C-alpha positions, 0 to 999 in steps of 0.5 A, spaced: 480 448 489 485 442 487 479 438 485 475 443 481 475 441 473 480 446 470 475 446 464 469 448 468 466 454 465 462 455 471 467 455 476 474 457 473 480 456 477 484 462 480 490 459 477 493 453 473 497 448 477 503 449 472 503 456 475 503 454 482 511 456 484 511 463 480 504 464 483 507 463 490 513 467 489 509 473 487 504 472 492 509 473 497 511 479 494 504 482 496 506 481 504 513 483 503 511 490 500 506 491 506 511 491 511 515 497 510 509 501 508 506 500 515 513 500 518 512 508 516 506 509 521 511 507 526 517 511 524 512 517 524 511 516 531 518 514 532 521 520 529 517 525 532 520 523 538 527 522 536 528 528 531 523 532 535 519 533 529 512 536 528 506 532 525 507 535 518 514 534 518 513 527 520 508 526 515 514 527 509 516 520 511 510 518 507 511 523 502 518 520 500 516 513 500 510 514 495 514 519 491 518 513 490 512 509 487 510 515 483 517 516 479 519 509 478 512 506 476 513 508 469 520 506 468 518 499 471 513 498 466 518 500 461 523 495 463 518 489 464 515 491 457 522 490 454 524 484 459 518 481 462 515 481 469 521 476 472 526 481 470 522 487 473 521 483 480 528 482 481 530 489 480 525 491 484 527 486 490 534 488 489 532 496 490 528 494 496 533 490 499 538 496 498 534 501 501 533 497 507 540 496 508 541 504 508 537 505 514 544 503 518 548 508 515 542 513 516 542 511 523 549 512 525 550 519 522 543 521 525 540 525 519 533 525 518 534 526 510 538 520 509 532 516 512 528 519 507 533 517 501 533 510 504 525 510 504 525 513 497 529 507 495 525 502 498 519 505 495 522 505 488 523 497 489 516 496 491 514 500 485 517 495 481 514 489 485 507 493 485 507 494 478 509 487 476 505 483 481 498 486 480 498 485 473 502 478 473 497 476 478 491 479 474 493 476 468 495 469 470 489 465 469 482 466 467 479 473 466 473 472 469 477 470 476 482 476 475 478 480 481 478 474 485 485 472 484 488 479 485 484 480 492 486 473 494 494 475 493 492 482 496 490 478 502 497 477 504 498 484 504 495 485 510 499 480 513 505 484 511 502 490 514 500 487 521 507 484 521 511 491 520 506 494 525 507 489 530 515 488 529 515 496 530 511 496 536 515 491 539 522 492 537 522 500 535 518 503 540 521 503 547 515 505 551 519 511 554 515 518 552 518 524 556 514 529 558 517 537 558 520 536 565 523 530 564 526 533 558 529 538 562 532 534 567 535 530 561 538 536 558 540 538 565 544 532 566 547 532 559 544 525 557 538 528 552 542 527 546 544 520 548 537 518 549 535 521 542 541 517 539 538 511 542 531 512 540 534 513 533 538 506 533 532 502 535 530 502 527 536 499 525 535 491 526 528 491 523 530 494 517 537 490 516 533 483 517 528 485 512 533 487 507 536 480 508 530 476 507 528 480 501 535 479 498 534 472 499 527 472 495 530 476 489 535 470 488 529 465 489 525 468 483 531 469 479 532 461 479 525 460 478 522 459 471 516 464 470 511 463 464 509 468 459 502 470 460 498 474 455 502 479 451 508 476 453 506 469 450 504 472 443 508 473 437 511 480 436 509 479 428 502 482 428 501 484 435 499 491 437 504 494 441 499 499 444 499 506 445 499 511 451 494 515 447 489 509 447 488 510 454 484 516 454 479 512 450 477 508 457 474 513 462 473 507 466 481 507 467 482 514 468 477 514 473 480 508 476 487 512 476 483 518 480 480 513 485 486 509 486 490 516 488 484 517 493 484 510 496 491 510 497 491 517 500 485 515 505 488 508 507 495 512 508 492 518 512 488 514 516 494 509 518 499 514 519 495 518 524 491 513 527 496 512 533 496 520 534 488 520 534 488 515 539 493 518 544 489 525 543 483 523 545 484 517 549 491 518 552 493 511 551 501 510 551 505 509 545 505 501 545 498 501 547 496 505 541 501 501 536 497 495 538 491 498 536 494 500 530 496 492 529 489 490 531 486 495 525 491 492 520 488 485 522 481 487 521 484 489 514 486 482 513 480 479 515 476 484 510 481 482 504 479 474 505 472 476 507 471 480 500 475 475 496 469 470 498 463 474 498 465 476 491 463 469 489 456 471 490 456 479 489 459 483 483 466 486 485 463 493 483 457 493 488 461 490 494 466 495 493 460 501 493 457 498 499 463 498 503 465 505 500 458 507 503 459 504 510 466 507 510 464 514 509 459 513 515 464 511 519 469 516 518 463 521 519 463 518 526 470 519 527 470 526 525 464 528 530 465 523 536 472 523 537 474 519 543 473 511 544 467 511 539 471 515 534 477 510 535 472 504 534 469 507 528 476 509 525 478 502 527 473 499 523 474 502 516 480 498 515 475 492 514 471 495 509 477 499 505 480 492 504 478 490 498 479 497 494 486 497 492 486 490 488 478 491 486 480 498 483 486 496 480 483 490 476 477 494 474 482 499 471 486 495 467 480 491 464 480 491 456 486 495 456 489 489 451 497 491 449 496 497 454 495 493 460 502 494 463 502 501 461 495 502 464 497 498 470 504 502 472 500 509 471 495 506 476 501 504 481 503 511 480 497 514 483 499 511 489 502 518 490 496 519 493 499 516 499 504 522 499 499 527 499 494 525 504 498 525 510 501 532 510 495 535 508 492 532 514 498 534 518 496 541 516 489 541 518 491 539 525 496 544 525 491 549 523 485 546 527 489 542 533 484 537 531 486 530 529 478 528 528 477 534 523 483 532 519 479 525 518 475 529 513 480 528 508 479 520 508 472 521 508 472 525 502 476 520 498 471 514 500 465 519 497 469 518 490 470 511 491 463 509 492 461 513 485 467 509 482 464 503 484 457 504 482 458 508 476 465 510 473 468 503 473 464 500 467 467 498 461 462 501 455 462 498 448 463 505 445 470 505 449 472 498 445 469 500 439 473 507 439 480 503 440 479 498 435 477 503 430 
């Protein structure tokens, strides 16, 4: 990439050499927010044990987390519109770090609601990071490479996802799963409460370490000079500030918000209950199921890098449509053939879902002009789909006692995403004319 001619019309570079430092620092954020979002998948299983929760109540972990995204995305956009991307990213990192540190007092008092508050604070910070980072990377270079550039940076998100699940599996899961007789024996001996308290405290160390790393990264960004890009570099005089109402003239944006809501719901729902799916139909212990979850996240990462490469030859919309069809069929297998075949099918969905978030985001903010930050923040708000799908799947399980049937939720999500890829994502000239008029 370094040997390419920056002025080449045929092969424009992903980013200019002068922007390497901020590109590196911001790309690392994609890794950092992947850690807590996938540690949630471990927390669901762990808190079902340490707080004796139903699958529905445990699913509220994702609700608290993704509500942070939903409620803070617009404030994040307003902060960055006023003070720039760098300020917004630093604020997000400090919030993220503070939320991680709250895990310590939450574990000491052993209150499930306190943990939900801590997760909300982490997600509030992550909302700033995602709102700023996705738009910053998409705009940091030639518009023709925005999808590839964003897919490249997003390729580090699954590295964080794998790190989170692996750390959780090794350091949070104790491997001690009591059956009803053992629980009765612990209660009779008066040691059951100590067991539950010990299981709760296992979450503290990973989050304290994570909070410390994030705090240090905030200081690094604070000390680094960031370039002004796109609308930040334009003079205030004569520049359109944009208006939220103008977004209604962009059907590709509106459908992109819906597609992103459904995609995040499919992703979070699948990963949140993958451990339970494995244990229900193959009866593997929690640590083995945790390693399967780690494996599917590795597949997710491989899919991201693979998609970034394939986009050099296949249009992003076409590639996403093909992957959407494949994932719809794979989830159908998971619904109809629970067991090792179903586990394998659900496992593979991570590879094919990998390109969807960055591609939907990049397609959704195309041609939004001065409304790019606001449009990007609204797309980030649609991440609230991750708060809706897990409880919905938990309710389906409680009604049917079938984790396989609950997988119908992500299947329906992929159907719409496929439609968006092939038909709903194209920017029409009539949209641009309406806005310019």
